[in-house]
MDTraj code that builds the backbone (N, CA, C; nanometers):
import mdtraj as md
import numpy as np

residues = "MET ARG LEU PHE VAL ALA LEU ASP VAL PRO GLU ILE VAL ARG GLU ALA ILE GLY ALA ILE ALA ALA LYS LEU ARG PRO THR CYS SER ASP ALA ARG TRP VAL ARG ILE GLU GLY ILE HIS VAL THR LEU LYS PHE ILE GLY GLU VAL SER PRO GLU MET SER GLY GLN ILE LYS THR ALA LEU ALA ALA VAL PRO PHE LEU ARG PRO ILE PRO ILE LYS PHE ARG ASP LEU SER TYR PHE PRO ASN ASP ARG ARG PRO ARG VAL LEU TRP ALA GLY VAL GLU ALA GLY GLN GLU LEU PRO ALA LEU ALA SER ALA VAL GLU LYS ALA LEU GLU PRO HIS GLY ILE ALA GLN GLU ALA ARG THR PHE SER PRO HIS LEU THR LEU ALA ARG PHE ASP PRO ARG ARG ARG THR ASP SER LEU GLU ALA LEU GLN ALA ALA ILE ALA LYS ALA GLY PRO LEU ASP PHE GLY ASP ALA ILE ALA ARG GLU PHE HIS LEU TYR LEU SER ILE LEU LYS GLN GLY GLY ALA GLU TYR THR ARG VAL ALA THR PHE CYS SER LYS GLU SER ASP PRO LYS".split()
xyz = np.array([
    [-3.0055, 0.3459, 2.1497],
    [-2.9284, 0.3580, 2.0284],
    [-2.8874, 0.2182, 1.9822],
    [-2.9061, 0.1935, 1.8533],
    [-2.8680, 0.0650, 1.7937],
    [-2.7416, 0.0899, 1.7112],
    [-2.6294, 0.0292, 1.7534],
    [-2.5002, 0.0608, 1.6936],
    [-2.4339, -0.0601, 1.6287],
    [-2.3461, -0.0318, 1.5320],
    [-2.2604, -0.1347, 1.4746],
    [-2.1321, -0.0694, 1.4253],
    [-2.0296, -0.1511, 1.4038],
    [-1.8999, -0.1053, 1.3555],
    [-1.8795, -0.1642, 1.2162],
    [-1.8362, -0.0811, 1.1207],
    [-1.8273, -0.1302, 0.9829],
    [-1.7232, -0.0542, 0.9018],
    [-1.6884, -0.1156, 0.7884],
    [-1.6089, -0.0502, 0.6843],
    [-1.7057, -0.0037, 0.5768],
    [-1.6795, 0.1113, 0.5190],
    [-1.7597, 0.1582, 0.4066],
    [-1.7190, 0.0857, 0.2791],
    [-1.8085, 0.0882, 0.1810],
    [-1.7845, 0.0297, 0.0495],
    [-1.7738, 0.1451, -0.0493],
    [-1.6663, 0.1488, -0.1302],
    [-1.6514, 0.2598, -0.2253],
    [-1.7673, 0.2649, -0.3254],
    [-1.7961, 0.3843, -0.3717],
    [-1.9080, 0.4054, -0.4637],
    [-1.8956, 0.3208, -0.5903],
    [-1.7766, 0.3060, -0.6445],
    [-1.7599, 0.2288, -0.7675],
    [-1.7953, 0.0810, -0.7460],
    [-1.7622, 0.0278, -0.6292],
    [-1.7977, -0.1107, -0.5946],
    [-1.9486, -0.1197, -0.5736],
    [-2.0032, -0.0218, -0.5044],
    [-2.1480, -0.0165, -0.4797],
    [-2.2258, -0.0144, -0.6120],
    [-2.1761, 0.0628, -0.7078],
    [-2.2427, 0.0698, -0.8392],
    [-2.2377, -0.0641, -0.9119],
    [-2.1224, -0.1324, -0.9071],
    [-2.1092, -0.2622, -0.9737],
    [-2.2023, -0.3661, -0.9100],
    [-2.2102, -0.3657, -0.7782],
    [-2.2997, -0.4587, -0.7090],
    [-2.4449, -0.4208, -0.7363],
    [-2.4735, -0.2923, -0.7391],
    [-2.6090, -0.2460, -0.7697],
    [-2.6543, -0.2897, -0.9077],
    [-2.5622, -0.2888, -1.0043],
    [-2.5964, -0.3295, -1.1412],
    [-2.6358, -0.4763, -1.1465],
    [-2.5602, -0.5628, -1.0797],
    [-2.5956, -0.7054, -1.0822],
    [-2.7221, -0.7291, -0.9998],
    [-2.7384, -0.6590, -0.8895],
    [-2.8596, -0.6743, -0.8084],
    [-2.9834, -0.6335, -0.8882],
    [-2.9712, -0.5286, -0.9680],
    [-3.0846, -0.4834, -1.0507],
    [-3.1245, -0.5908, -1.1525],
    [-3.0261, -0.6645, -1.2035],
    [-3.0560, -0.7728, -1.2976],
    [-3.1169, -0.8937, -1.2276],
    [-3.0733, -0.9197, -1.1047],
    [-3.1192, -1.0386, -1.0322],
    [-3.2539, -1.0185, -0.9626],
    [-3.2803, -0.8969, -0.9173],
    [-3.4010, -0.8675, -0.8394],
    [-3.5291, -0.9184, -0.9064],
    [-3.5492, -0.8979, -1.0366],
    [-3.6732, -0.9443, -1.0993],
    [-3.6874, -1.0977, -1.1050],
    [-3.5762, -1.1696, -1.0873],
    [-3.5836, -1.3157, -1.0947],
    [-3.6349, -1.3793, -0.9663],
    [-3.6329, -1.3053, -0.8554],
    [-3.6685, -1.3654, -0.7265],
    [-3.7550, -1.2714, -0.6433],
    [-3.8830, -1.2906, -0.6511],
    [-3.9771, -1.2068, -0.5763],
    [-3.9816, -1.2448, -0.4284],
    [-3.9263, -1.3605, -0.3935],
    [-3.9291, -1.4050, -0.2534],
    [-3.8201, -1.3409, -0.1676],
    [-3.7228, -1.2782, -0.2303],
    [-3.6124, -1.2175, -0.1558],
    [-3.6515, -1.0793, -0.1054],
    [-3.5980, -1.0444, 0.0117],
    [-3.6082, -0.9080, 0.0633],
    [-3.4726, -0.8439, 0.0360],
    [-3.4671, -0.7609, -0.0688],
    [-3.3421, -0.7016, -0.1141],
    [-3.3064, -0.5817, -0.0285],
    [-3.1778, -0.5692, 0.0025],
    [-3.1322, -0.4533, 0.0798],
    [-3.1144, -0.3341, -0.0130],
    [-3.1113, -0.2166, 0.0451],
    [-3.0811, -0.0961, -0.0333],
    [-2.9305, -0.0931, -0.0552],
    [-2.8886, -0.0879, -0.1788],
    [-2.7461, -0.0934, -0.2124],
    [-2.6686, 0.0218, -0.1487],
    [-2.7305, 0.1387, -0.1357],
    [-2.6589, 0.2520, -0.0768],
    [-2.6247, 0.2281, 0.0702],
    [-2.6842, 0.1280, 0.1331],
    [-2.6568, 0.1004, 0.2740],
    [-2.5615, -0.0155, 0.2986],
    [-2.5105, -0.0796, 0.1923],
    [-2.4248, -0.1959, 0.2167],
    [-2.2922, -0.1523, 0.2789],
    [-2.2393, -0.2399, 0.3629],
    [-2.1160, -0.2132, 0.4356],
    [-2.0579, -0.3473, 0.4807],
    [-1.9326, -0.3468, 0.5193],
    [-1.8683, -0.4661, 0.5745],
    [-1.8758, -0.4542, 0.7264],
    [-1.9639, -0.5320, 0.7874],
    [-1.9815, -0.5254, 0.9325],
    [-1.8627, -0.5901, 1.0027],
    [-1.8018, -0.5170, 1.0934],
    [-1.6960, -0.5711, 1.1781],
    [-1.7538, -0.6211, 1.3093],
    [-1.8567, -0.5507, 1.3588],
    [-1.9195, -0.5901, 1.4851],
    [-2.0571, -0.5261, 1.4954],
    [-2.1604, -0.6107, 1.5140],
    [-2.2931, -0.5585, 1.5455],
    [-2.2994, -0.5465, 1.6971],
    [-2.3250, -0.4276, 1.7469],
    [-2.3277, -0.4023, 1.8911],
    [-2.4692, -0.4173, 1.9447],
    [-2.5666, -0.3595, 1.8776],
    [-2.7049, -0.3654, 1.9233],
    [-2.7427, -0.2415, 2.0027],
    [-2.8469, -0.2555, 2.0821],
    [-2.9006, -0.1431, 2.1588],
    [-2.8116, -0.1092, 2.2782],
    [-2.7764, 0.0180, 2.2895],
    [-2.6995, 0.0668, 2.4041],
    [-2.7539, 0.2035, 2.4445],
    [-2.7220, 0.2446, 2.5651],
    [-2.7625, 0.3774, 2.6117],
    [-2.6716, 0.4834, 2.5496],
    [-2.7169, 0.6091, 2.5460],
    [-2.6301, 0.7165, 2.4957],
    [-2.4989, 0.7278, 2.5743],
    [-2.5054, 0.7014, 2.7061],
    [-2.3842, 0.7062, 2.7882],
    [-2.2855, 0.5989, 2.7444],
    [-2.3378, 0.4785, 2.7140],
    [-2.2525, 0.3681, 2.6715],
    [-2.1888, 0.3977, 2.5358],
    [-2.2575, 0.4741, 2.4509],
    [-2.2009, 0.5045, 2.3192],
    [-2.0702, 0.5825, 2.3324],
    [-2.0597, 0.6680, 2.4325],
    [-1.9351, 0.7408, 2.4568],
    [-1.8222, 0.6473, 2.4960],
    [-1.8525, 0.5493, 2.5787],
    [-1.7519, 0.4501, 2.6180],
    [-1.7092, 0.3664, 2.4974],
    [-1.8043, 0.3349, 2.4115],
    [-1.7748, 0.2570, 2.2915],
    [-1.6806, 0.3357, 2.2003],
    [-1.7079, 0.4643, 2.1816],
    [-1.6201, 0.5479, 2.0980],
    [-1.4782, 0.5506, 2.1536],
    [-1.4666, 0.5661, 2.2839],
    [-1.3345, 0.5685, 2.3469],
    [-1.2632, 0.4354, 2.3268],
    [-1.3346, 0.3253, 2.3443],
    [-1.2753, 0.1923, 2.3265],
    [-1.2305, 0.1709, 2.1826],
    [-1.3125, 0.2134, 2.0866],
    [-1.2778, 0.1948, 1.9452],
    [-1.1588, 0.2812, 1.9039],
    [-1.1444, 0.3974, 1.9655],
    [-1.0310, 0.4849, 1.9341],
    [-0.8985, 0.4197, 1.9724],
    [-0.9027, 0.3241, 2.0647],
    [-0.7805, 0.2557, 2.1098],
    [-0.7511, 0.1283, 2.0306],
    [-0.8373, 0.0924, 1.9350],
    [-0.8161, -0.0295, 1.8560],
    [-0.6900, -0.0147, 1.7719],
    [-0.6012, -0.1147, 1.7785],
    [-0.4796, -0.1065, 1.6973],
    [-0.5094, -0.1344, 1.5495],
    [-0.5163, -0.0293, 1.4718],
    [-0.5427, -0.0368, 1.3272],
    [-0.4209, 0.0276, 1.2624],
    [-0.3190, -0.0549, 1.2376],
    [-0.1882, -0.0027, 1.2028],
    [-0.1719, 0.0428, 1.0594],
    [-0.2309, -0.0314, 0.9650],
    [-0.2114, 0.0050, 0.8237],
    [-0.3382, -0.0228, 0.7445],
    [-0.3546, 0.0466, 0.6312],
    [-0.4708, 0.0232, 0.5452],
    [-0.4781, -0.1224, 0.4996],
    [-0.5997, -0.1675, 0.4720],
    [-0.6247, -0.3071, 0.4360],
    [-0.6760, -0.3155, 0.2924],
    [-0.6028, -0.3844, 0.2027],
    [-0.6535, -0.4066, 0.0662],
    [-0.7695, -0.5068, 0.0694],
    [-0.8754, -0.4759, -0.0044],
    [-0.9951, -0.5613, -0.0073],
    [-1.0401, -0.5784, -0.1515],
    [-1.0845, -0.7000, -0.1840],
    [-1.1433, -0.7301, -0.3145],
    [-1.2879, -0.7731, -0.2914],
    [-1.3767, -0.7275, -0.3779],
    [-1.5187, -0.7624, -0.3706],
    [-1.5486, -0.8529, -0.4890],
    [-1.5812, -0.9806, -0.4632],
    [-1.5948, -1.0812, -0.5677],
    [-1.7110, -1.1763, -0.5423],
    [-1.7777, -1.2143, -0.6489],
    [-1.8722, -1.3263, -0.6534],
    [-1.9912, -1.3126, -0.5575],
    [-2.0843, -1.4044, -0.5733],
    [-2.2049, -1.4103, -0.4913],
    [-2.2183, -1.5508, -0.4338],
    [-2.2744, -1.5603, -0.3148],
    [-2.3003, -1.6908, -0.2549],
    [-2.4101, -1.6753, -0.1493],
    [-2.4310, -1.7820, -0.0713],
    [-2.5406, -1.7854, 0.0255],
    [-2.4930, -1.8293, 0.1632],
    [-2.5617, -1.7811, 0.2653],
    [-2.5512, -1.8358, 0.4008],
    [-2.6829, -1.9048, 0.4291],
    [-2.6918, -2.0208, 0.4871],
    [-2.5789, -2.1099, 0.5124],
    [-2.5366, -2.1907, 0.3893],
    [-2.6284, -2.2082, 0.2924],
    [-2.5956, -2.2801, 0.1682],
    [-2.7016, -2.2479, 0.0630],
    [-2.6798, -2.2957, -0.0597],
    [-2.7742, -2.2613, -0.1671],
    [-2.9013, -2.3468, -0.1661],
    [-2.9048, -2.4538, -0.0854],
    [-3.0265, -2.5361, -0.0779],
    [-3.1319, -2.4731, 0.0131],
    [-3.0892, -2.4132, 0.1218],
    [-3.1803, -2.3474, 0.2166],
    [-3.1234, -2.2107, 0.2537],
    [-3.1117, -2.1217, 0.1553],
    [-3.0453, -1.9935, 0.1838],
    [-3.1281, -1.9028, 0.2741],
    [-3.0563, -1.8303, 0.3591],
    [-3.1185, -1.7240, 0.4388],
    [-3.0693, -1.5882, 0.3918],
    [-2.9453, -1.5865, 0.3347],
    [-2.8841, -1.4611, 0.2917],
    [-2.8109, -1.4827, 0.1589],
    [-2.8286, -1.3898, 0.0663],
    [-2.7467, -1.3818, -0.0545],
    [-2.6434, -1.2736, -0.0275],
    [-2.5163, -1.3033, -0.0519],
    [-2.4122, -1.2065, -0.0219],
    [-2.3076, -1.1984, -0.1316],
    [-2.2407, -1.0828, -0.1358],
    [-2.1245, -1.0614, -0.2218],
    [-2.0006, -1.0848, -0.1358],
    [-1.9006, -1.1502, -0.1947],
    [-1.7812, -1.1857, -0.1205],
    [-1.6865, -1.0690, -0.0967],
    [-1.6203, -1.0745, 0.0171],
    [-1.5199, -0.9760, 0.0561],
    [-1.3918, -1.0538, 0.0837],
    [-1.2887, -1.0292, 0.0026],
    [-1.1609, -1.0989, 0.0183],
    [-1.0564, -1.0011, 0.0700],
    [-0.9891, -1.0418, 0.1766],
    [-0.8820, -0.9600, 0.2328],
    [-0.7858, -1.0535, 0.3050],
    [-0.6680, -1.0046, 0.3317],
    [-0.5708, -1.0831, 0.4069],
    [-0.6115, -1.0926, 0.5528],
    [-0.5205, -1.1412, 0.6327],
    [-0.5466, -1.1611, 0.7757],
    [-0.5675, -1.0305, 0.8523],
    [-0.5329, -0.9173, 0.7899],
    [-0.5508, -0.7889, 0.8584],
    [-0.6977, -0.7594, 0.8882],
    [-0.7873, -0.8033, 0.8005],
    [-0.9297, -0.7739, 0.8220],
    [-0.9867, -0.8539, 0.9393],
    [-0.9683, -0.9866, 0.9454],
    [-1.0144, -1.0573, 1.0651],
    [-0.9438, -1.0093, 1.1926],
    [-0.8173, -0.9682, 1.1794],
    [-0.7456, -0.9164, 1.2962],
    [-0.8100, -0.7867, 1.3456],
    [-0.8515, -0.7010, 1.2526],
    [-0.9199, -0.5771, 1.2910],
    [-1.0534, -0.6085, 1.3584],
    [-1.1299, -0.7009, 1.3013],
    [-1.2585, -0.7393, 1.3617],
    [-1.2371, -0.7955, 1.5020],
    [-1.1344, -0.8761, 1.5188],
    [-1.1033, -0.9336, 1.6500],
    [-1.0628, -0.8248, 1.7493],
    [-0.9847, -0.7283, 1.7038],
    [-0.9432, -0.6182, 1.7913],
    [-1.0637, -0.5347, 1.8355],
    [-1.1590, -0.5144, 1.7440],
    [-1.2821, -0.4429, 1.7785],
    [-1.3585, -0.5216, 1.8859],
    [-1.3713, -0.6520, 1.8652],
    [-1.4400, -0.7382, 1.9628],
    [-1.3749, -0.7258, 2.1012],
    [-1.2431, -0.7388, 2.1036],
    [-1.1702, -0.7356, 2.2316],
    [-1.1814, -0.6002, 2.2995],
    [-1.1822, -0.4929, 2.2217],
    [-1.1930, -0.3587, 2.2796],
    [-1.3303, -0.3352, 2.3426],
    [-1.4340, -0.3975, 2.2870],
    [-1.5700, -0.3748, 2.3351],
    [-1.6113, -0.4691, 2.4479],
    [-1.5462, -0.5832, 2.4573],
    [-1.5856, -0.6830, 2.5585],
    [-1.5836, -0.6293, 2.7019],
    [-1.4830, -0.5503, 2.7436],
    [-1.4847, -0.4980, 2.8809],
    [-1.6049, -0.4066, 2.9097],
    [-1.6746, -0.3647, 2.8060],
    [-1.7906, -0.2770, 2.8221],
    [-1.9212, -0.3554, 2.8178],
    [-1.9098, -0.4868, 2.8337],
    [-2.0291, -0.5715, 2.8400],
    [-2.0839, -0.6130, 2.7050],
    [-2.0083, -0.5941, 2.6002],
    [-2.0526, -0.6325, 2.4658],
    [-1.9844, -0.7653, 2.4328],
    [-2.0628, -0.8703, 2.4319],
    [-2.0098, -1.0059, 2.4152],
    [-1.9463, -1.0251, 2.2777],
    [-1.8414, -1.1076, 2.2739],
    [-1.7785, -1.1421, 2.1471],
    [-1.8688, -1.2388, 2.0710],
    [-1.8581, -1.2361, 1.9391],
    [-1.9362, -1.3265, 1.8538],
    [-1.8910, -1.4701, 1.8761],
    [-1.9861, -1.5620, 1.8753],
    [-1.9542, -1.7037, 1.8890],
    [-1.9033, -1.7607, 1.7565],
    [-1.9546, -1.7058, 1.6445],
    [-1.9130, -1.7604, 1.5147],
    [-1.7916, -1.6851, 1.4605],
    [-1.7221, -1.7535, 1.3719],
    [-1.6034, -1.6988, 1.3086],
    [-1.6399, -1.5801, 1.2196],
    [-1.5557, -1.4789, 1.2197],
    [-1.5767, -1.3610, 1.1356],
    [-1.5729, -1.4027, 0.9893],
    [-1.6758, -1.3648, 0.9150],
    [-1.6865, -1.3980, 0.7731],
    [-1.7303, -1.2721, 0.6986],
    [-1.6341, -1.1937, 0.6493],
    [-1.6704, -1.0660, 0.5861],
    [-1.7507, -1.0872, 0.4584],
    [-1.8566, -1.0082, 0.4434],
    [-1.9449, -1.0190, 0.3264],
    [-2.0308, -0.8935, 0.3180],
    [-2.1002, -0.8795, 0.2059],
    [-2.1977, -0.7721, 0.1882],
    [-2.3334, -0.8375, 0.1674],
    [-2.4246, -0.8192, 0.2592],
    [-2.5575, -0.8773, 0.2466],
    [-2.6343, -0.8048, 0.1364],
    [-2.6882, -0.8834, 0.0412],
    [-2.7659, -0.8260, -0.0688],
    [-2.9138, -0.8558, -0.0565],
    [-2.9485, -0.9746, -0.0051],
    [-3.0896, -1.0122, 0.0072],
    [-3.1046, -1.1134, 0.1193],
    [-3.2246, -1.1188, 0.1747],
    [-3.2586, -1.2161, 0.2789],
    [-3.3789, -1.2976, 0.2322],
    [-3.3824, -1.4242, 0.2777],
    [-3.4895, -1.5156, 0.2389],
    [-3.5519, -1.5784, 0.3626],
    [-3.6770, -1.6180, 0.3496],
    [-3.7421, -1.7000, 0.4512],
    [-3.7029, -1.8440, 0.4184],
    [-3.6221, -1.9101, 0.5028],
    [-3.5726, -2.0439, 0.4689],
    [-3.6824, -2.1501, 0.4625],
    [-3.8003, -2.1191, 0.5128],
    [-3.9108, -2.2171, 0.5075],
    [-3.9762, -2.2200, 0.3707],
    [-3.9451, -2.1201, 0.2877],
    [-4.0062, -2.1125, 0.1545],
    [-3.9049, -2.1496, 0.0484],
    [-3.9377, -2.2453, -0.0326],
    [-3.8527, -2.2821, -0.1475],
    [-3.9422, -2.2748, -0.2697],
    [-3.9116, -2.1832, -0.3583],
    [-3.9997, -2.1616, -0.4725],
    [-3.9210, -2.1610, -0.6030],
    [-3.9937, -2.1583, -0.7116],
    [-3.9314, -2.1470, -0.8431],
    [-3.8570, -2.0145, -0.8561],
    [-3.9024, -1.9137, -0.7837],
    [-3.8391, -1.7827, -0.7863],
    [-3.6935, -1.7924, -0.7398],
    [-3.6703, -1.8675, -0.6332],
    [-3.5345, -1.8868, -0.5830],
    [-3.4508, -1.9639, -0.6851],
    [-3.5097, -2.0622, -0.7474],
    [-3.4374, -2.1392, -0.8490],
    [-3.4010, -2.0503, -0.9686],
    [-3.4889, -1.9588, -1.0041],
    [-3.4594, -1.8658, -1.1138],
    [-3.3434, -1.7740, -1.0760],
    [-3.3395, -1.7299, -0.9506],
    [-3.2289, -1.6468, -0.9028],
    [-3.0973, -1.7244, -0.9110],
    [-3.0988, -1.8477, -0.8646],
    [-2.9776, -1.9286, -0.8661],
    [-2.9296, -1.9522, -1.0097],
    [-3.0212, -1.9741, -1.1018],
    [-2.9847, -1.9928, -1.2426],
    [-2.9240, -1.8644, -1.3000],
    [-2.9804, -1.7497, -1.2648],
    [-2.9282, -1.6212, -1.3139],
    [-2.7876, -1.5949, -1.2592],
    [-2.7637, -1.6309, -1.1340],
    [-2.6304, -1.6125, -1.0751],
    [-2.5302, -1.7048, -1.1438],
    [-2.5694, -1.8306, -1.1665],
    [-2.4805, -1.9257, -1.2346],
    [-2.4471, -1.8771, -1.3760],
    [-2.5466, -1.8218, -1.4440],
    [-2.5269, -1.7716, -1.5808],
    [-2.4325, -1.6511, -1.5823],
    [-2.4350, -1.5700, -1.4775],
    [-2.3496, -1.4509, -1.4712],
    [-2.2021, -1.4878, -1.4629],
    [-2.1725, -1.6078, -1.4121],
    [-2.0336, -1.6521, -1.4020],
    [-1.9593, -1.5803, -1.2916],
    [-1.8263, -1.5907, -1.2906],
    [-1.7487, -1.5217, -1.1865],
    [-1.7707, -1.3701, -1.1950],
    [-1.7890, -1.3100, -1.0814],
    [-1.8174, -1.1669, -1.0758],
    [-1.7069, -1.0935, -1.0003],
    [-1.6657, -0.9801, -1.0537],
    [-1.5645, -0.8960, -0.9917],
    [-1.6247, -0.7564, -0.9777],
    [-1.6455, -0.7137, -0.8523],
    [-1.7093, -0.5843, -0.8271],
    [-1.6091, -0.4723, -0.8033],
    [-1.4810, -0.5072, -0.7911],
    [-1.3790, -0.4056, -0.7719],
    [-1.2983, -0.4244, -0.6456],
    [-1.2020, -0.3360, -0.6275],
    [-1.1095, -0.3411, -0.5143],
    [-1.1172, -0.2109, -0.4358],
    [-1.0641, -0.2156, -0.3149],
    [-1.0607, -0.0956, -0.2313],
    [-0.9469, -0.1079, -0.1314],
    [-0.9148, 0.0026, -0.0701],
    [-0.8192, 0.0060, 0.0401],
    [-0.8943, 0.0659, 0.1596],
    [-0.9104, -0.0132, 0.2653],
    [-0.9787, 0.0356, 0.3861],
    [-0.8778, 0.1110, 0.4714],
    [-0.8977, 0.2402, 0.4825],
    [-0.8090, 0.3259, 0.5613],
    [-0.8736, 0.3707, 0.6920],
    [-1.0017, 0.3365, 0.7075],
    [-1.0746, 0.3763, 0.8277],
    [-1.1924, 0.2824, 0.8493],
    [-1.2377, 0.2790, 0.9735],
    [-1.3619, 0.2086, 1.0049],
    [-1.4501, 0.3044, 1.0827],
    [-1.5781, 0.2691, 1.0943],
    [-1.6752, 0.3642, 1.1472],
    [-1.7682, 0.3007, 1.2493],
    [-1.8158, 0.3821, 1.3399],
    [-1.9239, 0.3466, 1.4301],
    [-2.0499, 0.4067, 1.3709],
    [-2.1524, 0.3237, 1.3515],
    [-2.2775, 0.3679, 1.2906],
    [-2.3949, 0.3516, 1.3860],
    [-2.4894, 0.4434, 1.3728],
    [-2.6197, 0.4345, 1.4373],
    [-2.7158, 0.3783, 1.3339],
    [-2.7931, 0.2788, 1.3719],
    [-2.8911, 0.2179, 1.2824],
    [-3.0311, 0.2460, 1.3362],
    [-3.1136, 0.3083, 1.2537],
    [-3.2523, 0.3363, 1.2909],
    [-3.3410, 0.2536, 1.1985],
    [-3.4178, 0.1631, 1.2586],
    [-3.5050, 0.0765, 1.1795],
    [-3.6298, 0.1529, 1.1386],
    [-3.6560, 0.1524, 1.0083],
    [-3.7732, 0.2206, 0.9531],
    [-3.8492, 0.1227, 0.8655],
    [-3.9701, 0.1579, 0.8291],
    [-4.0524, 0.0699, 0.7489],
    [-3.9885, 0.0365, 0.6140],
    [-3.9198, 0.1321, 0.5525],
    [-3.8557, 0.1098, 0.4233],
    [-3.7167, 0.0491, 0.4341],
    [-3.6734, 0.0132, 0.5538],
    [-3.5395, -0.0426, 0.5755],
    [-3.4624, 0.0411, 0.6746],
    [-3.3497, -0.0111, 0.7162],
    [-3.2671, 0.0586, 0.8157],
    [-3.2027, 0.1824, 0.7546],
    [-3.1915, 0.2853, 0.8376],
    [-3.1226, 0.4089, 0.7988],
    [-2.9982, 0.4197, 0.8859],
    [-2.8819, 0.4430, 0.8221],
    [-2.7554, 0.4451, 0.8936],
    [-2.6987, 0.5860, 0.9005],
    [-2.6478, 0.6216, 1.0178],
    [-2.5826, 0.7500, 1.0384],
    [-2.4466, 0.7257, 1.1014],
    [-2.3425, 0.7810, 1.0413],
    [-2.2076, 0.7660, 1.0954],
    [-2.1964, 0.8483, 1.2235],
    [-2.1481, 0.7837, 1.3292],
    [-2.1316, 0.8479, 1.4594],
    [-1.9864, 0.8885, 1.4827],
    [-1.8930, 0.8016, 1.4386],
    [-1.7501, 0.8290, 1.4589],
    [-1.6694, 0.7538, 1.3542],
    [-1.5495, 0.8055, 1.3248],
    [-1.4591, 0.7447, 1.2284],
    [-1.3238, 0.7251, 1.2954],
    [-1.2612, 0.6094, 1.2666],
    [-1.1326, 0.5738, 1.3244],
    [-1.0380, 0.5375, 1.2103],
    [-0.9258, 0.6079, 1.1977],
    [-0.8327, 0.5910, 1.0855],
    [-0.7182, 0.4982, 1.1230],
    [-0.6636, 0.4324, 1.0187],
    [-0.5425, 0.3529, 1.0414],
    [-0.4289, 0.4486, 1.0771],
    [-0.3328, 0.3981, 1.1494],
    [-0.2207, 0.4833, 1.1932],
    [-0.1447, 0.5376, 1.0726],
    [-0.1319, 0.4591, 0.9639],
    [-0.0635, 0.5065, 0.8434],
    [-0.1450, 0.6121, 0.7705],
    [-0.2764, 0.6161, 0.7937],
    [-0.3624, 0.7158, 0.7289],
    [-0.3705, 0.8435, 0.8088],
    [-0.3292, 0.8352, 0.9347],
    [-0.3404, 0.9491, 1.0255],
    [-0.2392, 1.0567, 0.9871],
    [-0.2852, 1.1794, 0.9596],
    [-0.1939, 1.2855, 0.9179],
    [-0.1012, 1.3364, 1.0285],
    [-0.1185, 1.2909, 1.1516],
    [-0.0356, 1.3398, 1.2644],
    [0.1056, 1.2887, 1.2540],
])
top = md.Topology()
chain = top.add_chain()
for i, resn in enumerate(residues, 1):
    res = top.add_residue(resn, chain, resSeq=i)
    for name in ("N", "CA", "C"):
        top.add_atom(name, md.element.get_by_symbol(name[0]), res)
traj = md.Trajectory(xyz[None], top)
């Protein structure tokens, strides 16, 4: 089983990002565009685990201290690692310290189960496209010009009241995600 932990993206935000992606896609044939219906804010990529380990992961995630909902803003587009040699085009995710704190709590909860913590700093984003960094073409320059012309972009806001454990199945047309478990903030919990 290939698992990851993520926040969902509201449909209205997904639609706004989908609209700009539809305009940008024709400008850059070198990009491998993701399916907009699958975008999410990854808190932790776990990777391949046994079915037995997935039960332990669910138990560990249920104990994560997620005290209150997290306000999130989805804004602008940029690249990892930079616009000169991009590997990823992403939409920005802005939130207070509660979001990195949640990601850190997820990391700490999973570490005793043999799931190593990330070496790099948590940087919330929505991946829209991937590039082969060895290729620099006019197509990429056209994409960058189209993004610059679009100006500041605002895709909407959301309140994260829950996070999810997902199963990822790699298929020829892209990854297919299935929700395995949901974990609510304590303020969202009806108990």
